[in-house]
N, C-alpha and C positions, 0 to 999 in steps of 0.2 A: 417669205419664210413662214412655215406653219407656226402656230402659237405653241410655245413651249409648255405644254400641259404637265409633262413629267417633272420639269424643273419647278413648276408651280406646286406640285404635290409635296415636294421636299421643302419648299420655301414656306408654305402656309404654317406648319408648326413652328418654324423658326421665327416667323413674324409674331405668332402668338406668344412665344417665349419672350421676345423683346417687350411686348406690351405688358406681360405679367411682371417683368422686372421694372418697367417704367412706372407701373401703377401698384407697386408692391405694398403701399400703405392702404390700398383699397381692395381688400380680399374679395368682395362681391363682384367687382368688375373683373378681377382675375379669373374667377370661376367661369364667367361668361365668355371671356377671351379664349380660355382653354376649350370650352364646349364648342364655341363657334369655329375654332380652327379645326378641331377633329371632325365636326359635322361637314365642313367644307371638303375635307379629304375624302370622307365617305361618299358624299354626293358625286364628286368628280369620278371616283373609282367606279361607282355604280353606272354612270354614264358610259364609261369605257367598255362595258360589256356589249355595247351596240357597235363597236368598231370591228372591222374585218381585217384579218392578218394578211401580210404580203406573202410572197413565195417562200421567204425564209422564216415565216412564223411570227414576225414582229408586228404588233399592233401599232406601236409608235416608236420612233427613234429620234434622238436629239444628240447633236455633236457640236461642241464648241471648243476653241483653243483654251488651254489651261496653263501648262508649263512646257512650252515648246522645246526648251533646252534638254528636257528629260524624255521627250516623246510622250508626255502624259496629256490626255485630253479629258474634258468634262463630257463623257459619253454616257447617255442613258438610253435604255431600251426596255420595252415591255412586251412580253409574250403572254400566252394564256396562263402559264405557271405564275409569273410575277403578278399578273392581274388578280388572281385569287388571293395571293399573299397580301397585296396592297389593300384589297377590299376587306380582308380579315383584319388588317392593322387598323384601318379607319373605323371599323365597327367596334372592335374591342377597346380602342382608345376612347370612344364615346362612352362605353360602359365604365371604363376606368375613371373617367372624370365624374360620371354619375355616382358611383359608389364612394367617391371621395369628396362629395359635394360639401360636407360640413367639416372639412379638414381645418383644424384649429391651429396646429403647430406650423408656423411659417408658411401659410397657404400660398402666397405668391411664388415663393421659391419652389414649393412642391409642384405646383402646376407647371411652372417653367421647366423643371426637370422632366416631367412627364412628356411635355411637348418636344423637348430636345431629344429625348429617347425615341419618340415617334419619328422624328426627322431622320435620325440615324438608321432606324429599322427600314424606313422607306428607301433610304439611299442604298442599303444593302440589297434590297429586292430589285432595284432599278439600274444600277451601274454595270457597265461592261468594261470599264478600264480598271485594271487590277490595282493600281496605286490609289485611285479614287475609292475603290471598294475597300481597301485596307483602311483608309481614312474614316469611312462611315462605320466599318466594323469596330474600330476603336472608339468611335464617337458613341456607340451604344454602351460601352463599358462604364464611362464616367457617371452619367445620370443614374444608372442602376446602383452603382457603388454608393452614391450619396442617399438614394432613396432607402436603401437597406440600412446604411450606417446612421442616418439621422432620424428617420421615421420608423425604423424597426423597433423591436422590443426584445427583451431578454438579452442573449449574447449576440447583439446585433453587430458589434465591432468585429468579433471573431468571424462571424458569418460573412460580413462584407469583405474583410481582408482575404478570407479563403476564396470567395468568389473572384476577387480581383486577381489573386495569384494564379489560380487555375486558368482563368480565361486569358490573362496576359501571357502566361507561359505558352499556351497553345498558339496565341496570336503571333508571338515572336518567331516561333518555328515557321509559321505560315509566311511571315515577312521575309525570312531567309530564303524560303522556296520561291517567293515572288521575285526577289532580287536575282537569284540564280537563274530562273527562267528568262528574265529580262536580259541578263548578260549573255546567256547562251544564244538567244534569238538574235541579239545584236551582232555577235561574233559571226554567226552563220549568214546573216542577210545584209548586214551593214545598217539595218533599220532598228534603232533602239526605241522600243515602244512598249506600252503596257496594255495595248488593245487586245481584247480576248480573241477576236477573229484572227489576228496576225499571229499571236502566240500559239494558237492551235496548230500552226504549221511547223513548229520548232521540232527538230530532231534532237531529243534529249539524250539518246544513247544510254550509256551506263548510269547517267544521273537520273534517269526517269523515276526509278523506284524511290530514290531519296527525296526528290522534289514532290512526288505524289504523297509520300509519307508526311512531309512537312505540311502540305495542305490538309490532309485528312486528319492529322492530330488536332490541328486548329479547329476543324469543323466538328470532330467527334467529341471534343471537350464541351462544345456548346450544345450538342444534341440533347443530353450527353449519353454516352454508352458506358456500360460497365467495362473496366474499373475506373473510368474517368468521371464518374457521376457523383462522387461523395459531396461535392460542393452544393449540389442542388437541394437536397433535403434540408440542409442547414440554412440556406438562403431563404427557402420557402417558409421555414418555421418562424423566422423572425421578421420577414418582410411585411410591409403594410399591404392592405388588400389589393390596391392598384398595382403594387410591385409584384405580388404573386401572380396576379392576372396576366401582367405583361411577360413575366418570366415563362409561365407555362404556355400562354397562348401565342406568344410572338418570338421571344428570344430563342427558345429551343428550335423553332422552325427555321431560323436563320442558318443554323448548322446544316440541316438537311438541304436547304436551298443552295447553300454554298457547294455542297457535294454535287448537286445536279447541274449547277450553272458553271462551275469552274473545275473541280477535281476530276470528274468523269470525262468531260470533253477535252481537257488539256492532256490527259494521260490515259487514253482509251485502252491501250494494251495492258498496262499495269492495273488499271481499274478492273478489267475483265478477269485478270488473274486473282484479284483480291476478293472477288464476290463470295466465294465459300467462307473466307475469314469473316467478312461482314455479316453473312448469314449466321455464322456461329456466334459472333458477338451479340447479334440481335436476339438469338434464343437465350443466351446466358442472361442478358439484361431482362428479357421478358419474364423468365422464371424467378431469377434471384430477387429482383425488385418487387415482384408480386408477393413473394414470400415475406420480404421485409415489410411490405405494406400491411400484410395480415397481422404482423406482430406489433404494430404501432398502437399506442394508446392515445397519442395526440392526433386528432383527426386531420389537422393540416399537414402533418408529417406523413400520414397515411396517404393523402391525396398526392403529395409530392412524389412519393415512391411509385404511385400508380401512373403518374405522368411518364416516368422513365420506362415503365413496363409497356405503356401504349406506344411510346416511341420505338420500342423494340419491334413492334408489328410494322411500323413505318419503314424501319431499316431493312426488314425482311423484304418489303415491297421493292426497295431499291436494289437489293441483292438478287432478286429473282430475274432481273434482266428481261422482263416481259411487259408488253404494252398494257395489259389489263392490270397487272400488279402495280405498275408504276403510277397509272392513273389513280388506282385505289389508295396508294400511299400518299399522294398529294392531296386527294380528297380527305383522307383521314386526318391530315394535318389541320385542315380547316375544321373538321368535325371536332377534333380534340381541343382545338382552341376555344370553341363554343362551350362544350360540355365541362371541360376541366376549369375553364375560366369561370363558369357559373358556379361550380362547386367551391372554388376559392372565395368567390363573392359571398356565397351563403355561409361559409365558415366564419367570415368576418362579421356578418349579420348575427350569427349565432353567438359569437363571443361577446358582441356588444350587449346582447340580452342576458346571457348567463354568466359572463365573466370567466368562462373556462372553455378549453377545447379538449379536455380529458374525457374520454369515453366513459370512464367509471363515474364521472360526476354529472353525466347527462342522462336523458331518458324522459319519456312521457311527453315529447313535443307534439305528438299527434293530437292530444287533447288540449294542450295549452295554446298551440299556434297552428291551427289546421291548414291555413293557406300556405304558410311557410313550409309545413310538412309535405304538402302536395308537390310543391316545387322541388323540395329536397329529394323526394322519392322519384320524381320525374327525371331529374338530372342524374341521379345515382344509377337508375336502370339504363339511361342513355349511355352513361360512361361504361356500364357493363356490356353494352352491345346488344340491347334488346332490338329485335327486328322492327322496322318502322321508325326508328330514331337514328340520329346522325351517325354515331360511331359504326353501326352495323353496315351501313352502305359502303363505307371505306374499307372496313375489315373484310367483308365478303369478297370484294374485288381483289384485295391483296391475296387472300387465301386461294381464290380461283386461279389467279395468275401464277402464284407460287407453285401450286400443284402441277402446273404444266412444265415447269423447268427444274424444280427441286422438290419433288413430292415428299421426301423424308423430312426435310426441314419444315415444309408446310404442315405435315401431319403433327409434328411435335408442337408447332406454334398453336394449332387449334386446341391442343390440350391445355394451353395456357389460359384459355377462356374459363376453364374450371377454377383456376387460381383467382382470376378476376372476380368471378362470382363469389368466392369465399370471402375476400376482403370487403367487397361492396355490400354484401348481405350482412356482414358483421357490423359495418358502419351504419347501415340503415336500422338494424335492430337496436344498436346502442344509442342512437340519437332519437329515433321516433317512438319507440315502444318501451315497455317496461314502466317502472314507477319513477315519477319525478322526484329528485332529491328535495328535501325540505328547504324552504326559502321563499323568496318573493315570486310572484307570478311572472311569466315570460310573455311580453306582448307580441302580437302577430305583426305581419309586414306593414310598413307604411306605404302610402300610395306611390312614392318615388321608388322604393325598393320593388314594389309589385310591377311597376312599368319596366324597370330595368330587367328583372327576371323574365317578364313576359316577352320582351324583345329577344332575349336569348332562347326562350322556349320556342318561339316562332321559327327562328333560324334552325334550331335542332330538329323540329318537325319537318321543315322544308327539305333539309339535307337528307333526312331519313326517308321521306315519302316520295320526293321528286328531285333527285340530285342531277338530273339531266342538264339544266342550265349551267351547272358548275363543272360538269364533265366535258361539255362540248368545247370550251376554250382550251382544254388540255390535249385534245386529240392530235392536232398538228404538231405542237412543240414536243410532245412525248415521242411521236414517231420520228421526228427529226433528230431528237436526242439519241434514241436507240439506234437509228441508222448511222449516226456519226460515231457511235461507240461500238458498232458491230453487233448490236442486239437484234437487228432486223435485216432480212435479206434486201 
């Protein structure tokens, strides 16, 4: 039997969690346990880029008995889409540990929850058994709830409860849909199973639209799309730096991934009929949240709204039902994870120096902290979509593909770039230039902060200048997905 690399990926953060709890009175050791676990995940995921897919697009598959009486199995599989998501998870969790290196409040528990969150996210990206998927989906909820509720600031309890209620409500609807699909398949075939491949053969009849809606609401809350997005700005505003990085860089991507892996393949006819609605919601989210971002005075809240706006472009790529657009949407998820994650990390660094995130109380950073300012400008224009940097490579593919299938929606989405320019330039002007308010001087980056941002900058440049290594693994799974859902002849 082949070595269970996918199981190892999920187990490594759990092992790190156990060590952090065992050595909870030794915070220095816990930091290194957390960093070692995340680095191991990153190294293994980078090695997996050398693997070749089989005829069904899978790079690796693992299948073990789990709950035979229910027809549930511990089934993991990795294709090019999940490979990119796993690699992004490993990389951003290394950054999350690095920017939280001097965590003083319950450090062992903090790192344990970060690692538990990572394990849940990896499980979502790798499982193909729906009951197991739901287990990992809910597993992501608890660590983030405590990260916001314990280590957040301001109205952290309100934000944590709102996050919990929104995501739990969507998850329960998805659970009902999973149970309904499970029972329908069992009645038709006599085989009660949660396996994705088997459930795709189910004839849902009149229930298909309802089951599809149950899955989609659960996923759209997590993306999130307007009007299901209101929990996200509140959560970002109060979350610790690592929590905001994981929210924007990883948790939002699980919603899009769930649509691609489960909702579209399980219900292809209803999915095809819903594409105009998804495109409409994408445009509403793109423009509405861009306008909301422009009106913000708290820069962390501004970046939170910008995340929802960027995910609108990703959702348009899904709705376009085009190979180029879908590849661009998946690539943009990776790009957005790096650029927005970097922006949230820099907001945390800025607040530690200035004691504020209010644009009216900032200014003059260009003279006070030139290295910090260069990184801030770099990631701001990358988030804006400047050619040669990460976001542009994903966005241009989405727009090109969308123009081929829904030109009106694509043309309107391109106009949204103007809105992005407005709030990003307002952010840059308010933070970097102008006069510094009176008070103490603001120190520049430390060497650890510089290395962290440097790694993110390298990734941003690589994805912007040479995205081919990240697009190549997507070609076969994207074509297979579109063929299965009727998007390609």
